[in-house]
N, C-alpha and C positions, 0 to 999 in steps of 0.2 A: 748480690737479691732486692729489693725493695719491702717494704714495708708496705700494710696495705693501707696505709693512712698517707705516704709518702714519704715521709719522716725519715732525719739517719738514728741511724739503732742509736746513737746518747743524746736523742733528742727526748723532753717530754715533750707532751700532749699539753693542747696551753690549757694555763689556766688560769681560774677567773672564780674570788673570794668574797662572796658578798655580806658584804656584815650588815643585824637587826635583820634576815630576812621573815623572823617570825618578833609579833612586839611583847611578846606577854616574859616567855625566858624571860632569866638574867643576860644570857651573851646567845648571841644564835649567827647563827653564819653559813649560807647554802657556799661549796665548794663544786666546782664546775674542772672534771680533767678532761679533756676531752666529749666524749659523749656518758659519761658516767658524772653522777651529780648524787652528793647525796645532805643533808638538811643535819646544820649538830645545831641540837639544844637545850644549855645547860640551864637547871631547874636546881634550887637551893635545899635544904633541909634545915632546923635546928637540933638533927640527933644523930647520932652514927647507929651505927650496929653495934649485937650487944656485943661484943669482943674488944669496943674497945670505948664503950662508957665508964669511966670515970676519971678516963686519961687526958682528954686537958688533950687531946691532939684529933685530923678528922677525917673524911676519905673523900678517894675522886673514886667515884664510878664511872661503870655504859652499857649501854642496852644499846642495839644495835639486832635491825630488821629490814626488811628487803620487799617492798610496796609488791603486790599478787603480779601487773604487767611493769617490773623494774625490767625484764628478763622478755625474752619473747615468747616463752612460754607462760598460759600465769601460773604462779606461787599458790598455793592456799595459803592462808590466812592463817592458822591452826597453827603456835607455835609449838608445836609437838615434832611436826615433821620437818623444825629446822635445829632445833637444837639445840644436837650440837658441833653443826654449826656455828651457830650462832653467841655461844656458848666458849667455842676456843674464839673468834674476833674480837666479844662485845669483854670478854677476859686481856686477852692483849694489848685493844683499846685500852682500857683500866691503867697496867702496868704503866702503858708508856708515859702517859699525864700525871700519873704519881710522881713519877723518871724525875717532870718537869719545877712540882710543884716543894713545896717549902712546908709539908705535913703539917710539924709542930706549931705549924702560926695557924692554925685557918680555924681554931676554935674546936668545939664541937660540932662541928655541922658536914649533913653530906651533901657534894655535890656529885648530880645522878648530871650523866650528860646520854639523849638520844639522837645516835649515827642512826635517821632512817633516808637508806638508797631508794632514791624516788629513778633513777634509771642505774640503767651500773652495764658495763664495756669493760669488763676488769678491772684489775686496781683498786675496791671496796668499799677497804677492810686500813692500806694505806690513806687512802683519799680520807677514811673517817678521822682519824688517827691528826691528819694533817691540818683539816679542821674542826677537828673537836678541840684544839690549842689554843687557836686563834676568840673562837668562840666562850670556852672559861677565861682565854687574856678578858675580856671588854668581862664578863661575871665578874671579876678576881675587883677589876678596877670600878668597874660599880659600889661593890663591898665597900671599899677604900670609899670610895667618894657620899658615901651614907656615913661614914667615921665608923668601921665594925670591921677596918683595919688601919694600924700609924703607915704600913709600905704593903706593897701588892706581895704576897707570899709564893710569888716568881720565880725557880732556883734558876729556868732556861726556858727555850726554848724546842719545841721540838716536831721531828714529820717525820716521813716512811714515806719510802717509796717503791716499786717492785723494778728488779732484774728477773733477764731469762736468756738462757739459750733455744732460740729457738734455728733452726734451718742451718746447725751449727755454727750458729751468730751471736754473742750478747748482746742484748738489747734491752735497755732502761724504759719501763714504764710501758712495760703489756699491758697493749689492749685485748679487748678474752679469744678476738683469734686465734693472736698470738700466743697464750696462756697457754690455751683448749689443746693448743698443742706443745711446748715449751718440752721440751728433754731437759732441760733444769729451772726451774721456779724458783726463786729465793726472796720475801718480804723486807724490808732491812728499817729501822728505826731510828735516829740516832738521831742526836742532841745537837747545842749549836757551837757547844762546845769540841764538838772536834766527837765523843766519848758517844759508846755505840748499848740501846736499853733492849735490844732485840736481834737475834737472828734464826731467820725460818728459812731455810733450802733445805728443797726434794728435789729428787731423779728421778727422773718416767723410764728410769729398766736400768740403762749407763753407769753408771756409780764417777761422776765427776772427781776430779782433777784440787788441788794444792789453790794450781796454777788458777787454775778456773774461780775456785770460792775467793781469789787476789782480788781474781781481773772484775768478777760482777761487785765487788765493794769499790771499790775505785769508779768504780763506776753508775750507782747508787751516789757513793758519797759526791758525789756530780750533781746528779742529780738533786738531793735533798739542799745544799748547800742554792741551786736552781729555784726552791720553792722556801727555803728561810729568807731570802729577797720577796716571792709571793706575799708571805707571809705581813711583813712589813712595810710592804705599800695596804698590798687591806688596811692594815691598822691605823695608815700614813692622816688618814682621820676624821679616829677617833680621837678624843677630847680625851686627854685621858685622866685621872683621880690630881 
């Protein structure tokens, strides 16, 4: 059965990452995966949350939001209406990025990554993670160039992708139409060392087997390796400190 956009089941949607989409943040990137577009922007503050004060370590966190017409129908700007889902997603983004950073080398600084969905067609949380890493990489390199770090405090790259079972077929990088009718839906976050940061998997109705998990993780691994190459490609023209 052909996918809605004609891709093979193990193909990513077209990926494009544009650096410096905004002038003012310490780092910014627009990531496009098919028709999903997310703008990621990094802001740096010389302070940390109270629970880290005086410990000499930094903090990386995220905020996630969707523009009112990012979807087919308008959603309210009222954050209370999206609070539960948005909080879950931004916590996932923050955890994923903290796994990539040497937190003890940040100093008492907070890095906040705003992930704003300009257009949603499935996979917004995974696209946010992949794009946010690139924006954070740029921000940390800029701070090193300013003399704030001797080395860039990055331990590894991190990226994420969705996989699922749709019409009994295992598929990579689900668009909205596929995601909305998936029998199994996974979000996978990995480092470029081959380690997992997070696995989120759910079934809609019928439970899934361990064999299905193994096959979906292998499919995600294939897609994430391609995303690491896209990240490298986007950063290849960036002048590192």
